[in-house]
Backbone bond lengths (Angstrom), bond angles and torsions (degrees), N, CA, C in turn:
res aa  C-N    CA-C-N  psi(-1)  N-CA   C-N-CA  omega(-1)  CA-C   N-CA-C  phi
1 X - - - 1.460 - - 1.524 111.84 -
2 X 1.298 114.75 -45.79 1.559 117.50 179.25 1.527 109.64 -62.57
3 X 1.379 116.42 -41.75 1.497 120.59 179.25 1.526 107.91 -57.09
4 X 1.303 120.32 -49.27 1.438 124.32 -178.11 1.467 113.32 -60.04
5 X 1.399 115.19 -43.82 1.437 120.66 179.55 1.527 109.96 -66.00
6 X 1.311 120.65 -42.72 1.415 127.24 177.64 1.573 109.03 -59.55
7 X 1.316 113.87 -52.61 1.498 119.43 179.46 1.530 108.74 -54.05
8 X 1.318 116.17 -50.67 1.453 118.19 -175.60 1.549 111.65 -63.97
9 X 1.354 117.45 -36.56 1.411 118.55 177.33 1.498 111.92 -63.38
10 X 1.352 115.86 -45.18 1.525 120.20 -179.21 1.520 109.21 -63.41
11 X 1.300 119.78 -46.56 1.470 121.05 177.24 1.567 111.86 -60.50
12 X 1.307 115.21 -43.85 1.484 119.01 179.82 1.501 109.85 -61.10
13 X 1.351 117.25 -46.80 1.447 122.33 -178.73 1.560 112.38 -61.85
14 X 1.348 115.13 -42.90 1.480 119.84 179.10 1.455 111.29 -67.41
15 X 1.330 118.50 -44.20 1.460 124.13 -178.54 1.519 111.94 -58.83
16 X 1.348 115.69 -46.20 1.440 117.58 -171.99 1.489 111.62 -91.08
17 X 1.344 120.27 -4.51 1.420 119.53 175.51 1.531 112.48 -108.02
18 X 1.359 116.34 11.92 1.460 119.06 173.81 1.514 109.77 -68.31
19 X 1.337 116.35 135.30 1.488 117.28 176.79 1.511 108.45 -67.13
20 X 1.339 116.05 140.61 1.451 122.63 175.42 1.536 109.79 -62.39
21 X 1.307 112.93 135.80 1.512 115.32 175.90 1.469 109.66 -67.82
22 X 1.281 116.80 145.27 1.470 124.88 -175.13 1.525 109.58 -114.94
23 X 1.305 116.50 150.13 1.454 120.88 173.39 1.506 111.30 -84.20
24 X 1.332 115.82 -11.44 1.466 119.90 -176.96 1.488 109.43 -68.46
25 X 1.323 117.29 143.26 1.401 122.61 177.27 1.550 112.35 132.17
26 X 1.290 118.17 -160.31 1.462 124.64 -177.23 1.512 108.93 -101.99
27 X 1.356 112.49 138.14 1.474 120.08 -179.38 1.542 109.57 -134.21
28 X 1.352 112.33 144.62 1.467 119.64 175.72 1.474 106.02 -95.57
29 X 1.368 117.50 121.59 1.419 121.85 179.48 1.492 110.86 -79.95
30 X 1.332 116.84 138.07 1.445 118.80 -177.43 1.542 104.83 -122.86
31 X 1.371 114.77 127.55 1.479 121.06 179.48 1.547 107.62 -65.63
32 X 1.311 118.51 125.92 1.480 120.38 -178.75 1.534 111.40 -72.40
33 X 1.330 118.70 -17.58 1.495 117.97 177.86 1.497 112.55 -90.03
34 X 1.376 119.04 -38.17 1.451 119.42 -176.91 1.530 114.76 -104.09
35 X 1.321 115.10 -18.49 1.524 120.69 -179.27 1.577 107.01 80.53
36 X 1.328 120.45 3.84 1.441 119.69 -178.09 1.530 111.56 -85.47
37 X 1.342 115.91 149.30 1.458 118.88 175.11 1.569 105.57 -74.73
38 X 1.328 114.16 141.33 1.444 119.55 -176.75 1.565 111.38 -119.29
39 X 1.270 117.17 -35.77 1.450 117.45 -175.94 1.565 111.86 -160.99
40 X 1.327 114.33 172.40 1.463 121.70 172.72 1.545 104.41 -113.67
41 X 1.312 115.19 128.01 1.449 121.81 -179.43 1.547 110.00 -116.74
42 X 1.258 119.12 138.91 1.416 123.69 175.06 1.532 107.70 -103.28
43 X 1.387 116.76 117.53 1.459 120.13 173.02 1.500 107.25 -97.42
44 X 1.358 112.85 127.91 1.495 118.60 -174.22 1.550 108.24 -137.69
45 X 1.291 115.80 166.63 1.468 123.14 178.35 1.530 107.47 -115.08
46 X 1.377 111.92 134.83 1.498 118.98 178.03 1.523 106.92 -141.50
47 X 1.327 115.85 125.16 1.444 117.73 -179.22 1.537 115.53 51.03
48 X 1.299 115.67 42.73 1.464 123.08 177.46 1.512 115.01 74.75
49 X 1.317 119.97 1.68 1.465 124.19 -179.03 1.538 108.24 -115.55
50 X 1.374 113.25 155.02 1.474 119.91 -178.09 1.563 109.51 -101.79
51 X 1.372 114.31 136.12 1.347 123.20 -179.51 1.531 112.16 -126.99
52 X 1.281 119.44 160.55 1.493 119.57 170.53 1.526 110.08 -138.69
53 X 1.320 112.51 136.98 1.502 121.22 -177.51 1.514 110.11 -124.85
54 X 1.284 118.00 135.33 1.505 121.02 175.79 1.527 106.22 -78.24
55 X 1.332 115.24 120.13 1.476 119.45 -179.39 1.510 114.25 -106.33
56 X 1.335 118.39 -13.39 1.434 121.32 178.89 1.578 106.23 -163.22
57 X 1.306 115.15 152.71 1.493 123.90 174.26 1.501 108.73 -122.47
58 X 1.367 116.63 151.90 1.415 122.31 179.98 1.544 113.41 -83.47
59 X 1.285 117.06 -27.52 1.447 124.42 -178.19 1.537 109.57 -95.19
60 X 1.335 120.18 111.75 1.476 123.05 -179.15 1.478 111.47 -56.68
61 X 1.336 120.41 -28.04 1.482 121.28 -178.49 1.498 113.47 -69.51
62 X 1.371 115.01 -21.72 1.493 121.46 -179.30 1.508 110.21 -86.08
63 X 1.350 115.63 -24.08 1.448 119.80 -168.42 1.582 112.44 -55.84
64 X 1.309 117.37 -34.87 1.469 119.23 -177.90 1.517 112.93 -95.84
65 X 1.305 119.18 2.51 1.453 121.79 -176.55 1.520 109.53 -72.90
66 X 1.342 112.80 156.76 1.508 122.28 170.83 1.472 109.27 -115.72
67 X 1.336 110.40 168.23 1.479 119.05 -178.05 1.529 109.19 -88.42
68 X 1.370 114.38 74.01 1.444 120.20 -174.05 1.480 115.52 -65.26
69 X 1.314 119.48 -34.93 1.480 125.73 -177.02 1.533 110.69 -84.41
70 X 1.333 118.50 -5.97 1.429 120.61 -177.70 1.517 111.33 -74.99
71 X 1.302 117.32 166.68 1.469 120.40 174.05 1.512 111.85 -125.50
72 X 1.273 117.55 175.70 1.454 121.81 -176.28 1.489 117.31 56.19
73 X 1.307 115.38 -140.24 1.482 120.09 -178.07 1.498 112.36 -63.50
74 X 1.311 121.31 -22.43 1.451 123.50 178.84 1.540 114.40 -79.74
75 X 1.328 117.09 -15.42 1.469 122.70 -173.81 1.543 107.17 -57.03
76 X 1.332 115.89 125.32 1.428 125.92 173.15 1.511 115.26 62.69
77 X 1.379 115.53 19.93 1.456 119.50 176.47 1.550 109.30 -80.70
78 X 1.314 118.11 147.90 1.494 117.63 176.93 1.545 111.82 -62.95
79 X 1.277 113.92 143.58 1.492 121.27 179.21 1.572 109.45 -58.90
80 X 1.330 114.89 -51.54 1.468 120.33 178.18 1.523 106.68 -73.06
81 X 1.351 115.10 121.42 1.451 123.04 -174.41 1.522 113.62 98.84
82 X 1.317 118.40 -6.22 1.444 121.23 178.93 1.484 113.85 -72.27
83 X 1.361 115.87 125.69 1.436 123.32 172.97 1.517 107.40 -80.81
84 X 1.326 118.84 104.79 1.488 121.35 -172.69 1.499 112.41 -113.76
85 X 1.325 120.00 -10.15 1.454 124.52 168.81 1.487 107.89 -110.68
86 X 1.377 116.85 129.27 1.446 118.24 -172.58 1.465 111.77 -142.49
87 X 1.373 116.03 135.88 1.427 122.80 164.67 1.513 118.21 72.84
88 X 1.302 121.72 28.58 1.424 125.00 178.44 1.486 111.39 -83.99
89 X 1.348 116.81 146.29 1.501 118.81 176.97 1.528 107.74 -131.53
90 X 1.320 115.57 152.92 1.457 119.77 -179.28 1.534 111.41 -68.75
91 X 1.309 113.24 135.43 1.446 122.46 -177.73 1.553 106.94 -139.27
92 X 1.311 117.07 83.65 1.438 119.94 -172.50 1.484 111.38 70.47
93 X 1.346 119.71 -120.99 1.398 122.67 -178.38 1.545 111.91 -94.92
94 X 1.322 117.98 0.31 1.437 121.96 -178.79 1.514 109.51 -118.88
95 X 1.372 114.69 162.48 1.461 121.45 172.06 1.521 102.97 -119.29
96 X 1.327 114.95 126.84 1.442 122.55 -178.70 1.529 111.22 -149.43
97 X 1.301 116.83 -168.63 1.470 121.90 176.63 1.494 111.98 87.01
98 X 1.351 119.40 3.42 1.451 123.20 179.43 1.497 110.36 -123.94
99 X 1.338 115.45 -159.96 1.488 120.39 -173.93 1.560 109.33 -131.77
100 X 1.329 111.21 162.93 1.479 121.92 171.67 1.471 107.10 -135.23
101 X 1.311 117.15 134.77 1.465 125.75 -178.85 1.518 109.69 -105.66
102 X 1.303 113.79 131.78 1.505 119.98 174.44 1.523 106.25 -89.64
103 X 1.305 120.36 104.18 1.475 117.85 -175.49 1.549 112.48 -71.81
104 X 1.341 115.58 -9.83 1.506 115.47 177.66 1.564 114.10 -75.21
105 X 1.322 113.72 -24.97 1.502 115.92 178.56 1.497 113.90 -133.20
106 X 1.387 115.46 2.49 1.492 120.69 179.00 1.503 117.65 68.70
107 X 1.362 117.10 15.17 1.423 119.86 175.45 1.522 112.33 -86.72
108 X 1.336 114.54 138.11 1.464 120.59 175.37 1.474 112.50 -105.58
109 X 1.325 117.73 135.28 1.445 124.54 -175.10 1.525 110.99 -123.72
110 X 1.296 121.90 156.34 1.384 124.74 168.21 1.538 106.49 -64.89
111 X 1.285 120.64 149.30 1.459 121.01 -172.36 1.572 108.34 -129.48
112 X 1.345 110.33 151.20 1.475 121.54 169.74 1.490 107.57 -141.77
113 X 1.373 115.27 134.68 1.421 121.94 175.74 1.541 106.28 -119.88
114 X 1.356 115.95 141.71 1.476 120.48 178.94 1.515 108.73 -153.88
115 X 1.351 114.31 130.74 1.427 120.18 172.88 1.539 109.83 -71.05
116 X 1.323 115.45 133.37 1.456 118.29 175.51 1.529 109.09 -76.89
117 X 1.309 119.01 178.55 1.453 121.84 175.40 1.471 111.40 -57.20
118 X 1.333 119.00 -34.12 1.472 122.97 169.48 1.514 107.50 -81.17
119 X 1.323 117.90 110.76 1.512 118.21 -174.30 1.548 114.41 -67.83
120 X 1.312 115.54 2.54 1.489 119.55 174.74 1.470 112.63 -99.72
121 X 1.337 116.86 5.65 1.489 123.98 177.33 1.554 108.92 -118.35
122 X 1.286 113.82 126.40 1.517 119.48 177.52 1.506 107.91 -113.27
123 X 1.363 114.17 122.48 1.443 119.18 170.65 1.457 112.18 -80.99
124 X 1.296 120.15 124.32 1.476 124.63 -176.96 1.541 105.67 -119.73
125 X 1.355 113.35 119.81 1.471 114.71 -177.08 1.564 106.99 -126.89
126 X 1.300 117.25 130.43 1.443 124.32 169.56 1.516 114.10 -108.37
127 X 1.322 116.48 134.83 1.520 120.94 -174.13 1.515 110.08 -117.95
128 X 1.269 114.50 141.80 1.467 122.78 172.87 1.545 105.36 -136.10
129 X 1.326 119.06 105.12 1.521 120.70 -173.36 1.509 106.63 59.81
130 X 1.385 113.78 -126.81 1.470 119.62 -177.56 1.549 111.97 -93.19
131 X 1.277 118.72 2.24 1.454 121.32 -178.64 1.470 110.65 -102.09
132 X 1.288 117.31 144.48 1.477 122.40 179.14 1.491 109.07 -143.38
133 X 1.335 111.64 161.92 1.512 120.94 177.60 1.522 103.48 -138.12
134 X 1.403 112.58 136.68 1.454 118.97 -175.58 1.498 108.02 -122.95
135 X 1.370 114.10 138.50 1.474 121.03 172.14 1.530 108.51 -125.89
136 X 1.321 114.33 155.42 1.503 117.09 177.61 1.534 104.45 -119.68
137 X 1.340 114.60 120.20 1.466 121.58 -179.27 1.483 108.81 -104.12
138 X 1.314 115.44 152.17 1.476 123.80 -175.84 1.543 110.16 -108.66
139 X 1.296 119.08 134.88 1.469 122.85 -179.59 1.531 108.96 -66.00
140 X 1.318 116.83 141.24 1.460 126.35 178.20 1.547 101.58 -99.22
141 X 1.445 111.82 121.91 1.444 115.97 -179.96 1.526 111.90 -103.45
């Protein structure tokens, strides 16, 4: 009886004291059409909002490209270093309320980020009206 109580107490303490997994950090982007890795993105927090910046690309031909089709402050900015996820806030288990930019075509979408059950997989969803596109990124360790 004492062993069972002690085991329960230890498991209870460990379970409820685990740090919550965070979306912050580096992620390998995976193209949802080809399954190929495309870039490394750093997700970070600034002034209580979540942002994402491309810090590396896997294709050397893309490394020197700029965001030609983008508008506003993103116009003609280098792809590497581009802040393309902007202004998300935590809403329960998801981060939303901000935008994600597709630097390949310059289109900006509403964005939602959510950790999957596997904390090393990030669901990234961009919305335009009723249409959406989802990618699953892998955590870089």
